[in-house]
mmCIF file of the N, C-alpha and C atoms, coordinates in Angstrom:
data_MODEL
# 
_entry.id   MODEL 
# 
loop_
_atom_site.group_PDB 
_atom_site.id 
_atom_site.type_symbol 
_atom_site.label_atom_id 
_atom_site.label_alt_id 
_atom_site.label_comp_id 
_atom_site.label_asym_id 
_atom_site.label_entity_id 
_atom_site.label_seq_id 
_atom_site.pdbx_PDB_ins_code 
_atom_site.Cartn_x 
_atom_site.Cartn_y 
_atom_site.Cartn_z 
_atom_site.occupancy 
_atom_site.B_iso_or_equiv 
_atom_site.pdbx_formal_charge 
_atom_site.auth_seq_id 
_atom_site.auth_comp_id 
_atom_site.auth_asym_id 
_atom_site.auth_atom_id 
_atom_site.pdbx_PDB_model_num 
ATOM 1   N N  . MET A 1 1  ? 5.407  -13.710 5.101   1.00 0.00 ? 1  MET A N  1 
ATOM 2   C CA . MET A 1 1  ? 4.538  -14.084 4.326   1.00 0.00 ? 1  MET A CA 1 
ATOM 3   C C  . MET A 1 1  ? 3.203  -13.916 3.465   1.00 0.00 ? 1  MET A C  1 
ATOM 4   N N  . ALA A 1 2  ? 3.170  -13.953 1.882   1.00 0.00 ? 2  ALA A N  1 
ATOM 5   C CA . ALA A 1 2  ? 2.970  -13.776 0.902   1.00 0.00 ? 2  ALA A CA 1 
ATOM 6   C C  . ALA A 1 2  ? 1.058  -14.381 0.464   1.00 0.00 ? 2  ALA A C  1 
ATOM 7   N N  . PRO A 1 3  ? 0.526  -13.753 0.515   1.00 0.00 ? 3  PRO A N  1 
ATOM 8   C CA . PRO A 1 3  ? -0.872 -14.375 -0.294  1.00 0.00 ? 3  PRO A CA 1 
ATOM 9   C C  . PRO A 1 3  ? -0.814 -15.299 -0.795  1.00 0.00 ? 3  PRO A C  1 
ATOM 10  N N  . THR A 1 4  ? -1.559 -16.387 -1.445  1.00 0.00 ? 4  THR A N  1 
ATOM 11  C CA . THR A 1 4  ? -1.324 -17.764 -1.659  1.00 0.00 ? 4  THR A CA 1 
ATOM 12  C C  . THR A 1 4  ? -0.888 -17.799 -3.315  1.00 0.00 ? 4  THR A C  1 
ATOM 13  N N  . ARG A 1 5  ? -2.583 -17.301 -3.852  1.00 0.00 ? 5  ARG A N  1 
ATOM 14  C CA . ARG A 1 5  ? -2.739 -16.967 -5.229  1.00 0.00 ? 5  ARG A CA 1 
ATOM 15  C C  . ARG A 1 5  ? -1.544 -16.079 -5.827  1.00 0.00 ? 5  ARG A C  1 
ATOM 16  N N  . ALA A 1 6  ? -1.598 -15.095 -5.230  1.00 0.00 ? 6  ALA A N  1 
ATOM 17  C CA . ALA A 1 6  ? -0.355 -13.699 -5.902  1.00 0.00 ? 6  ALA A CA 1 
ATOM 18  C C  . ALA A 1 6  ? 0.396  -14.242 -5.415  1.00 0.00 ? 6  ALA A C  1 
ATOM 19  N N  . SER A 1 7  ? 0.964  -14.989 -4.878  1.00 0.00 ? 7  SER A N  1 
ATOM 20  C CA . SER A 1 7  ? 2.453  -15.479 -4.881  1.00 0.00 ? 7  SER A CA 1 
ATOM 21  C C  . SER A 1 7  ? 2.631  -17.155 -5.930  1.00 0.00 ? 7  SER A C  1 
ATOM 22  N N  . HIS A 1 8  ? 1.922  -17.459 -6.509  1.00 0.00 ? 8  HIS A N  1 
ATOM 23  C CA . HIS A 1 8  ? 1.880  -18.573 -7.465  1.00 0.00 ? 8  HIS A CA 1 
ATOM 24  C C  . HIS A 1 8  ? 1.503  -17.793 -8.629  1.00 0.00 ? 8  HIS A C  1 
ATOM 25  N N  . ARG A 1 9  ? 1.818  -17.043 -8.670  1.00 0.00 ? 9  ARG A N  1 
ATOM 26  C CA . ARG A 1 9  ? 1.531  -16.774 -10.376 1.00 0.00 ? 9  ARG A CA 1 
ATOM 27  C C  . ARG A 1 9  ? 0.718  -16.176 -10.739 1.00 0.00 ? 9  ARG A C  1 
ATOM 28  N N  . ASP A 1 10 ? -0.438 -16.194 -10.121 1.00 0.00 ? 10 ASP A N  1 
ATOM 29  C CA . ASP A 1 10 ? -1.717 -15.677 -10.637 1.00 0.00 ? 10 ASP A CA 1 
ATOM 30  C C  . ASP A 1 10 ? -1.764 -14.542 -11.184 1.00 0.00 ? 10 ASP A C  1 
ATOM 31  N N  . GLY A 1 11 ? -1.880 -13.880 -11.970 1.00 0.00 ? 11 GLY A N  1 
ATOM 32  C CA . GLY A 1 11 ? -1.729 -12.504 -12.621 1.00 0.00 ? 11 GLY A CA 1 
ATOM 33  C C  . GLY A 1 11 ? -2.604 -11.735 -11.948 1.00 0.00 ? 11 GLY A C  1 
ATOM 34  N N  . ILE A 1 12 ? -4.252 -12.352 -12.199 1.00 0.00 ? 12 ILE A N  1 
ATOM 35  C CA . ILE A 1 12 ? -5.389 -11.843 -11.403 1.00 0.00 ? 12 ILE A CA 1 
ATOM 36  C C  . ILE A 1 12 ? -5.040 -11.247 -10.228 1.00 0.00 ? 12 ILE A C  1 
ATOM 37  N N  . ALA A 1 13 ? -4.649 -12.231 -9.326  1.00 0.00 ? 13 ALA A N  1 
ATOM 38  C CA . ALA A 1 13 ? -4.285 -11.946 -7.893  1.00 0.00 ? 13 ALA A CA 1 
ATOM 39  C C  . ALA A 1 13 ? -3.569 -10.807 -7.688  1.00 0.00 ? 13 ALA A C  1 
ATOM 40  N N  . ARG A 1 14 ? -2.003 -11.036 -8.681  1.00 0.00 ? 14 ARG A N  1 
ATOM 41  C CA . ARG A 1 14 ? -1.265 -10.091 -8.368  1.00 0.00 ? 14 ARG A CA 1 
ATOM 42  C C  . ARG A 1 14 ? -1.579 -8.725  -8.229  1.00 0.00 ? 14 ARG A C  1 
ATOM 43  N N  . ASP A 1 15 ? -1.873 -8.440  -9.867  1.00 0.00 ? 15 ASP A N  1 
ATOM 44  C CA . ASP A 1 15 ? -2.092 -7.148  -10.207 1.00 0.00 ? 15 ASP A CA 1 
ATOM 45  C C  . ASP A 1 15 ? -3.688 -6.391  -8.852  1.00 0.00 ? 15 ASP A C  1 
ATOM 46  N N  . THR A 1 16 ? -4.453 -6.995  -8.613  1.00 0.00 ? 16 THR A N  1 
ATOM 47  C CA . THR A 1 16 ? -5.393 -7.049  -7.550  1.00 0.00 ? 16 THR A CA 1 
ATOM 48  C C  . THR A 1 16 ? -4.824 -6.261  -6.604  1.00 0.00 ? 16 THR A C  1 
ATOM 49  N N  . LEU A 1 17 ? -3.798 -7.277  -5.964  1.00 0.00 ? 17 LEU A N  1 
ATOM 50  C CA . LEU A 1 17 ? -2.830 -6.792  -4.665  1.00 0.00 ? 17 LEU A CA 1 
ATOM 51  C C  . LEU A 1 17 ? -1.661 -5.729  -4.789  1.00 0.00 ? 17 LEU A C  1 
ATOM 52  N N  . LEU A 1 18 ? -1.288 -5.564  -5.832  1.00 0.00 ? 18 LEU A N  1 
ATOM 53  C CA . LEU A 1 18 ? -0.876 -3.858  -6.397  1.00 0.00 ? 18 LEU A CA 1 
ATOM 54  C C  . LEU A 1 18 ? -1.648 -2.920  -6.424  1.00 0.00 ? 18 LEU A C  1 
ATOM 55  N N  . ARG A 1 19 ? -3.052 -3.470  -6.953  1.00 0.00 ? 19 ARG A N  1 
ATOM 56  C CA . ARG A 1 19 ? -3.493 -2.070  -7.080  1.00 0.00 ? 19 ARG A CA 1 
ATOM 57  C C  . ARG A 1 19 ? -4.050 -1.679  -5.920  1.00 0.00 ? 19 ARG A C  1 
ATOM 58  N N  . PHE A 1 20 ? -4.492 -2.819  -4.124  1.00 0.00 ? 20 PHE A N  1 
ATOM 59  C CA . PHE A 1 20 ? -5.225 -2.345  -3.125  1.00 0.00 ? 20 PHE A CA 1 
ATOM 60  C C  . PHE A 1 20 ? -3.869 -1.595  -2.618  1.00 0.00 ? 20 PHE A C  1 
ATOM 61  N N  . LEU A 1 21 ? -2.623 -2.114  -2.385  1.00 0.00 ? 21 LEU A N  1 
ATOM 62  C CA . LEU A 1 21 ? -1.396 -1.301  -2.024  1.00 0.00 ? 21 LEU A CA 1 
ATOM 63  C C  . LEU A 1 21 ? -1.327 -0.177  -2.822  1.00 0.00 ? 21 LEU A C  1 
ATOM 64  N N  . LYS A 1 22 ? -1.402 0.280   -3.469  1.00 0.00 ? 22 LYS A N  1 
ATOM 65  C CA . LYS A 1 22 ? -1.917 1.776   -3.750  1.00 0.00 ? 22 LYS A CA 1 
ATOM 66  C C  . LYS A 1 22 ? -3.007 2.432   -3.923  1.00 0.00 ? 22 LYS A C  1 
ATOM 67  N N  . ILE A 1 23 ? -4.413 1.790   -4.133  1.00 0.00 ? 23 ILE A N  1 
ATOM 68  C CA . ILE A 1 23 ? -5.042 2.477   -3.586  1.00 0.00 ? 23 ILE A CA 1 
ATOM 69  C C  . ILE A 1 23 ? -5.058 2.491   -1.729  1.00 0.00 ? 23 ILE A C  1 
ATOM 70  N N  . LEU A 1 24 ? -4.242 1.932   -0.963  1.00 0.00 ? 24 LEU A N  1 
ATOM 71  C CA . LEU A 1 24 ? -3.918 2.434   0.363   1.00 0.00 ? 24 LEU A CA 1 
ATOM 72  C C  . LEU A 1 24 ? -2.781 3.480   0.300   1.00 0.00 ? 24 LEU A C  1 
ATOM 73  N N  . GLY A 1 25 ? -1.964 3.370   -0.729  1.00 0.00 ? 25 GLY A N  1 
ATOM 74  C CA . GLY A 1 25 ? -0.829 4.497   -0.533  1.00 0.00 ? 25 GLY A CA 1 
ATOM 75  C C  . GLY A 1 25 ? -1.968 5.869   -1.132  1.00 0.00 ? 25 GLY A C  1 
ATOM 76  N N  . ASP A 1 26 ? -2.727 5.921   -1.865  1.00 0.00 ? 26 ASP A N  1 
ATOM 77  C CA . ASP A 1 26 ? -3.619 7.246   -2.146  1.00 0.00 ? 26 ASP A CA 1 
ATOM 78  C C  . ASP A 1 26 ? -4.382 7.588   -0.680  1.00 0.00 ? 26 ASP A C  1 
ATOM 79  N N  . VAL A 1 27 ? -5.065 6.770   -0.158  1.00 0.00 ? 27 VAL A N  1 
ATOM 80  C CA . VAL A 1 27 ? -5.691 7.566   1.064   1.00 0.00 ? 27 VAL A CA 1 
ATOM 81  C C  . VAL A 1 27 ? -4.985 7.712   2.366   1.00 0.00 ? 27 VAL A C  1 
ATOM 82  N N  . SER A 1 28 ? -3.978 6.812   2.128   1.00 0.00 ? 28 SER A N  1 
ATOM 83  C CA . SER A 1 28 ? -3.161 7.028   3.256   1.00 0.00 ? 28 SER A CA 1 
ATOM 84  C C  . SER A 1 28 ? -2.447 8.434   3.663   1.00 0.00 ? 28 SER A C  1 
ATOM 85  N N  . GLY A 1 29 ? -1.818 9.191   2.235   1.00 0.00 ? 29 GLY A N  1 
ATOM 86  C CA . GLY A 1 29 ? -1.534 9.960   1.833   1.00 0.00 ? 29 GLY A CA 1 
ATOM 87  C C  . GLY A 1 29 ? -3.140 11.330  1.771   1.00 0.00 ? 29 GLY A C  1 
ATOM 88  N N  . ASP A 1 30 ? -3.746 10.700  1.368   1.00 0.00 ? 30 ASP A N  1 
ATOM 89  C CA . ASP A 1 30 ? -5.073 11.748  2.087   1.00 0.00 ? 30 ASP A CA 1 
ATOM 90  C C  . ASP A 1 30 ? -5.135 11.841  3.240   1.00 0.00 ? 30 ASP A C  1 
ATOM 91  N N  . ALA A 1 31 ? -5.158 10.895  4.151   1.00 0.00 ? 31 ALA A N  1 
ATOM 92  C CA . ALA A 1 31 ? -5.306 10.871  5.451   1.00 0.00 ? 31 ALA A CA 1 
ATOM 93  C C  . ALA A 1 31 ? -4.067 11.966  6.064   1.00 0.00 ? 31 ALA A C  1 
ATOM 94  N N  . ALA A 1 32 ? -2.963 11.544  5.347   1.00 0.00 ? 32 ALA A N  1 
ATOM 95  C CA . ALA A 1 32 ? -2.079 12.762  6.083   1.00 0.00 ? 32 ALA A CA 1 
ATOM 96  C C  . ALA A 1 32 ? -2.169 13.707  5.874   1.00 0.00 ? 32 ALA A C  1 
ATOM 97  N N  . LEU A 1 33 ? -2.021 13.766  5.086   1.00 0.00 ? 33 LEU A N  1 
ATOM 98  C CA . LEU A 1 33 ? -2.886 15.779  4.653   1.00 0.00 ? 33 LEU A CA 1 
ATOM 99  C C  . LEU A 1 33 ? -4.164 15.980  5.673   1.00 0.00 ? 33 LEU A C  1 
ATOM 100 N N  . VAL A 1 34 ? -4.857 15.646  5.483   1.00 0.00 ? 34 VAL A N  1 
ATOM 101 C CA . VAL A 1 34 ? -6.048 15.759  6.603   1.00 0.00 ? 34 VAL A CA 1 
ATOM 102 C C  . VAL A 1 34 ? -5.807 15.924  7.710   1.00 0.00 ? 34 VAL A C  1 
ATOM 103 N N  . MET A 1 35 ? -4.867 15.177  8.457   1.00 0.00 ? 35 MET A N  1 
ATOM 104 C CA . MET A 1 35 ? -4.418 15.114  9.534   1.00 0.00 ? 35 MET A CA 1 
ATOM 105 C C  . MET A 1 35 ? -3.559 16.388  10.171  1.00 0.00 ? 35 MET A C  1 
ATOM 106 N N  . GLY A 1 36 ? -2.401 15.996  8.792   1.00 0.00 ? 36 GLY A N  1 
ATOM 107 C CA . GLY A 1 36 ? -1.645 17.645  9.478   1.00 0.00 ? 36 GLY A CA 1 
ATOM 108 C C  . GLY A 1 36 ? -0.447 16.697  9.421   1.00 0.00 ? 36 GLY A C  1 
ATOM 109 N N  . ALA A 1 37 ? -0.492 15.332  9.898   1.00 0.00 ? 37 ALA A N  1 
ATOM 110 C CA . ALA A 1 37 ? 0.988  14.397  10.028  1.00 0.00 ? 37 ALA A CA 1 
ATOM 111 C C  . ALA A 1 37 ? 2.556  16.008  9.428   1.00 0.00 ? 37 ALA A C  1 
ATOM 112 N N  . ARG A 1 38 ? 2.641  15.329  10.843  1.00 0.00 ? 38 ARG A N  1 
ATOM 113 C CA . ARG A 1 38 ? 4.589  16.069  11.081  1.00 0.00 ? 38 ARG A CA 1 
ATOM 114 C C  . ARG A 1 38 ? 5.439  15.523  11.233  1.00 0.00 ? 38 ARG A C  1 
ATOM 115 N N  . GLY A 1 39 ? 5.405  13.160  11.911  1.00 0.00 ? 39 GLY A N  1 
ATOM 116 C CA . GLY A 1 39 ? 6.142  13.002  12.367  1.00 0.00 ? 39 GLY A CA 1 
ATOM 117 C C  . GLY A 1 39 ? 6.254  11.895  11.860  1.00 0.00 ? 39 GLY A C  1 
ATOM 118 N N  . GLY A 1 40 ? 5.590  11.217  11.442  1.00 0.00 ? 40 GLY A N  1 
ATOM 119 C CA . GLY A 1 40 ? 5.208  10.326  10.321  1.00 0.00 ? 40 GLY A CA 1 
ATOM 120 C C  . GLY A 1 40 ? 3.840  9.636   10.431  1.00 0.00 ? 40 GLY A C  1 
ATOM 121 N N  . VAL A 1 41 ? 3.672  8.452   9.338   1.00 0.00 ? 41 VAL A N  1 
ATOM 122 C CA . VAL A 1 41 ? 2.367  7.817   9.466   1.00 0.00 ? 41 VAL A CA 1 
ATOM 123 C C  . VAL A 1 41 ? 2.887  6.319   9.937   1.00 0.00 ? 41 VAL A C  1 
ATOM 124 N N  . TYR A 1 42 ? 1.690  5.523   11.092  1.00 0.00 ? 42 TYR A N  1 
ATOM 125 C CA . TYR A 1 42 ? 1.617  3.890   11.143  1.00 0.00 ? 42 TYR A CA 1 
ATOM 126 C C  . TYR A 1 42 ? 0.427  3.588   10.629  1.00 0.00 ? 42 TYR A C  1 
ATOM 127 N N  . LEU A 1 43 ? 1.032  2.497   10.161  1.00 0.00 ? 43 LEU A N  1 
ATOM 128 C CA . LEU A 1 43 ? 0.041  1.746   9.069   1.00 0.00 ? 43 LEU A CA 1 
ATOM 129 C C  . LEU A 1 43 ? -0.314 0.298   10.076  1.00 0.00 ? 43 LEU A C  1 
ATOM 130 N N  . CYS A 1 44 ? -1.559 -0.116  10.795  1.00 0.00 ? 44 CYS A N  1 
ATOM 131 C CA . CYS A 1 44 ? -1.708 -1.184  10.998  1.00 0.00 ? 44 CYS A CA 1 
ATOM 132 C C  . CYS A 1 44 ? -2.933 -1.843  10.473  1.00 0.00 ? 44 CYS A C  1 
ATOM 133 N N  . GLY A 1 45 ? -2.852 -3.053  11.415  1.00 0.00 ? 45 GLY A N  1 
ATOM 134 C CA . GLY A 1 45 ? -4.091 -3.875  11.082  1.00 0.00 ? 45 GLY A CA 1 
ATOM 135 C C  . GLY A 1 45 ? -3.510 -5.276  10.750  1.00 0.00 ? 45 GLY A C  1 
ATOM 136 N N  . GLY A 1 46 ? -4.450 -6.494  10.436  1.00 0.00 ? 46 GLY A N  1 
ATOM 137 C CA . GLY A 1 46 ? -4.142 -7.621  10.349  1.00 0.00 ? 46 GLY A CA 1 
ATOM 138 C C  . GLY A 1 46 ? -3.491 -7.981  9.470   1.00 0.00 ? 46 GLY A C  1 
ATOM 139 N N  . ILE A 1 47 ? -4.046 -7.341  8.193   1.00 0.00 ? 47 ILE A N  1 
ATOM 140 C CA . ILE A 1 47 ? -3.548 -7.882  6.738   1.00 0.00 ? 47 ILE A CA 1 
ATOM 141 C C  . ILE A 1 47 ? -1.940 -7.873  6.789   1.00 0.00 ? 47 ILE A C  1 
ATOM 142 N N  . LEU A 1 48 ? -2.041 -5.966  7.074   1.00 0.00 ? 48 LEU A N  1 
ATOM 143 C CA . LEU A 1 48 ? -0.415 -5.280  6.942   1.00 0.00 ? 48 LEU A CA 1 
ATOM 144 C C  . LEU A 1 48 ? 0.523  -6.323  7.045   1.00 0.00 ? 48 LEU A C  1 
ATOM 145 N N  . PRO A 1 49 ? 0.975  -7.104  7.581   1.00 0.00 ? 49 PRO A N  1 
ATOM 146 C CA . PRO A 1 49 ? 1.546  -7.836  8.121   1.00 0.00 ? 49 PRO A CA 1 
ATOM 147 C C  . PRO A 1 49 ? 2.427  -8.686  7.097   1.00 0.00 ? 49 PRO A C  1 
ATOM 148 N N  . ARG A 1 50 ? 0.623  -9.363  6.522   1.00 0.00 ? 50 ARG A N  1 
ATOM 149 C CA . ARG A 1 50 ? 1.302  -10.481 5.118   1.00 0.00 ? 50 ARG A CA 1 
ATOM 150 C C  . ARG A 1 50 ? 1.851  -9.674  3.992   1.00 0.00 ? 50 ARG A C  1 
ATOM 151 N N  . LEU A 1 51 ? 1.289  -8.365  4.431   1.00 0.00 ? 51 LEU A N  1 
ATOM 152 C CA . LEU A 1 51 ? 2.044  -8.059  2.814   1.00 0.00 ? 51 LEU A CA 1 
ATOM 153 C C  . LEU A 1 51 ? 3.576  -7.153  2.236   1.00 0.00 ? 51 LEU A C  1 
ATOM 154 N N  . LEU A 1 52 ? 3.761  -7.119  3.287   1.00 0.00 ? 52 LEU A N  1 
ATOM 155 C CA . LEU A 1 52 ? 5.122  -6.202  3.790   1.00 0.00 ? 52 LEU A CA 1 
ATOM 156 C C  . LEU A 1 52 ? 6.694  -6.839  2.810   1.00 0.00 ? 52 LEU A C  1 
ATOM 157 N N  . ASP A 1 53 ? 6.025  -8.517  1.813   1.00 0.00 ? 53 ASP A N  1 
ATOM 158 C CA . ASP A 1 53 ? 7.024  -8.563  0.841   1.00 0.00 ? 53 ASP A CA 1 
ATOM 159 C C  . ASP A 1 53 ? 6.197  -7.584  -0.094  1.00 0.00 ? 53 ASP A C  1 
ATOM 160 N N  . TRP A 1 54 ? 4.941  -7.643  -0.673  1.00 0.00 ? 54 TRP A N  1 
ATOM 161 C CA . TRP A 1 54 ? 4.837  -6.774  -1.824  1.00 0.00 ? 54 TRP A CA 1 
ATOM 162 C C  . TRP A 1 54 ? 4.736  -5.028  -2.104  1.00 0.00 ? 54 TRP A C  1 
ATOM 163 N N  . PHE A 1 55 ? 5.262  -4.480  -1.012  1.00 0.00 ? 55 PHE A N  1 
ATOM 164 C CA . PHE A 1 55 ? 5.451  -3.169  -0.673  1.00 0.00 ? 55 PHE A CA 1 
ATOM 165 C C  . PHE A 1 55 ? 6.591  -2.556  -1.694  1.00 0.00 ? 55 PHE A C  1 
ATOM 166 N N  . PRO A 1 56 ? 7.729  -3.178  -1.787  1.00 0.00 ? 56 PRO A N  1 
ATOM 167 C CA . PRO A 1 56 ? 8.790  -3.136  -2.897  1.00 0.00 ? 56 PRO A CA 1 
ATOM 168 C C  . PRO A 1 56 ? 7.692  -3.052  -3.793  1.00 0.00 ? 56 PRO A C  1 
ATOM 169 N N  . GLN A 1 57 ? 7.792  -3.752  -4.656  1.00 0.00 ? 57 GLN A N  1 
ATOM 170 C CA . GLN A 1 57 ? 7.088  -3.958  -5.648  1.00 0.00 ? 57 GLN A CA 1 
ATOM 171 C C  . GLN A 1 57 ? 5.795  -3.261  -6.298  1.00 0.00 ? 57 GLN A C  1 
ATOM 172 N N  . SER A 1 58 ? 5.297  -2.290  -5.084  1.00 0.00 ? 58 SER A N  1 
ATOM 173 C CA . SER A 1 58 ? 3.730  -1.872  -5.633  1.00 0.00 ? 58 SER A CA 1 
ATOM 174 C C  . SER A 1 58 ? 4.166  -0.125  -6.004  1.00 0.00 ? 58 SER A C  1 
ATOM 175 N N  . ARG A 1 59 ? 3.054  0.610   -5.930  1.00 0.00 ? 59 ARG A N  1 
ATOM 176 C CA . ARG A 1 59 ? 3.179  1.741   -6.237  1.00 0.00 ? 59 ARG A CA 1 
ATOM 177 C C  . ARG A 1 59 ? 2.845  2.560   -5.212  1.00 0.00 ? 59 ARG A C  1 
ATOM 178 N N  . PHE A 1 60 ? 2.477  2.046   -3.624  1.00 0.00 ? 60 PHE A N  1 
ATOM 179 C CA . PHE A 1 60 ? 2.174  2.329   -2.675  1.00 0.00 ? 60 PHE A CA 1 
ATOM 180 C C  . PHE A 1 60 ? 3.448  3.642   -2.114  1.00 0.00 ? 60 PHE A C  1 
ATOM 181 N N  . VAL A 1 61 ? 4.318  4.334   -1.969  1.00 0.00 ? 61 VAL A N  1 
ATOM 182 C CA . VAL A 1 61 ? 5.436  5.101   -1.697  1.00 0.00 ? 61 VAL A CA 1 
ATOM 183 C C  . VAL A 1 61 ? 4.818  6.040   -2.741  1.00 0.00 ? 61 VAL A C  1 
ATOM 184 N N  . GLU A 1 62 ? 5.218  5.921   -4.282  1.00 0.00 ? 62 GLU A N  1 
ATOM 185 C CA . GLU A 1 62 ? 4.829  7.158   -5.391  1.00 0.00 ? 62 GLU A CA 1 
ATOM 186 C C  . GLU A 1 62 ? 2.833  7.686   -4.814  1.00 0.00 ? 62 GLU A C  1 
ATOM 187 N N  . ALA A 1 63 ? 2.237  6.633   -5.015  1.00 0.00 ? 63 ALA A N  1 
ATOM 188 C CA . ALA A 1 63 ? 1.071  7.096   -4.886  1.00 0.00 ? 63 ALA A CA 1 
ATOM 189 C C  . ALA A 1 63 ? 0.710  8.174   -3.313  1.00 0.00 ? 63 ALA A C  1 
ATOM 190 N N  . PHE A 1 64 ? 1.321  7.248   -2.446  1.00 0.00 ? 64 PHE A N  1 
ATOM 191 C CA . PHE A 1 64 ? 1.835  8.360   -1.033  1.00 0.00 ? 64 PHE A CA 1 
ATOM 192 C C  . PHE A 1 64 ? 2.094  9.620   -1.083  1.00 0.00 ? 64 PHE A C  1 
ATOM 193 N N  . THR A 1 65 ? 2.876  9.319   -2.010  1.00 0.00 ? 65 THR A N  1 
ATOM 194 C CA . THR A 1 65 ? 3.401  11.338  -2.073  1.00 0.00 ? 65 THR A CA 1 
ATOM 195 C C  . THR A 1 65 ? 2.858  11.495  -3.345  1.00 0.00 ? 65 THR A C  1 
ATOM 196 N N  . ALA A 1 66 ? 2.542  11.827  -4.249  1.00 0.00 ? 66 ALA A N  1 
ATOM 197 C CA . ALA A 1 66 ? 2.011  12.434  -5.200  1.00 0.00 ? 66 ALA A CA 1 
ATOM 198 C C  . ALA A 1 66 ? 0.824  12.990  -5.197  1.00 0.00 ? 66 ALA A C  1 
ATOM 199 N N  . LYS A 1 67 ? 0.614  14.383  -4.143  1.00 0.00 ? 67 LYS A N  1 
ATOM 200 C CA . LYS A 1 67 ? -0.283 14.492  -3.723  1.00 0.00 ? 67 LYS A CA 1 
ATOM 201 C C  . LYS A 1 67 ? -0.384 15.973  -4.045  1.00 0.00 ? 67 LYS A C  1 
ATOM 202 N N  . GLY A 1 68 ? 0.759  16.844  -4.770  1.00 0.00 ? 68 GLY A N  1 
ATOM 203 C CA . GLY A 1 68 ? 1.428  18.376  -5.220  1.00 0.00 ? 68 GLY A CA 1 
ATOM 204 C C  . GLY A 1 68 ? 1.281  18.975  -4.090  1.00 0.00 ? 68 GLY A C  1 
ATOM 205 N N  . ALA A 1 69 ? 1.045  20.283  -4.271  1.00 0.00 ? 69 ALA A N  1 
ATOM 206 C CA . ALA A 1 69 ? 1.707  21.674  -3.299  1.00 0.00 ? 69 ALA A CA 1 
ATOM 207 C C  . ALA A 1 69 ? 1.478  21.913  -2.033  1.00 0.00 ? 69 ALA A C  1 
# 
């Protein structure tokens, strides 16, 4: 189930949603480093299940892993 405006060809809503997922990847990756995550990272909350269809086309994974050595 995707957010309505972004799924109905609203370019600004789509870009905003993809930017949000990129920022989420940045922050999640930083938190994983700070907390010393070794066994994985859990993302939870009420909004994330609604955004699952958007993860493959977002830059979440790229942002999560782009943390340097």
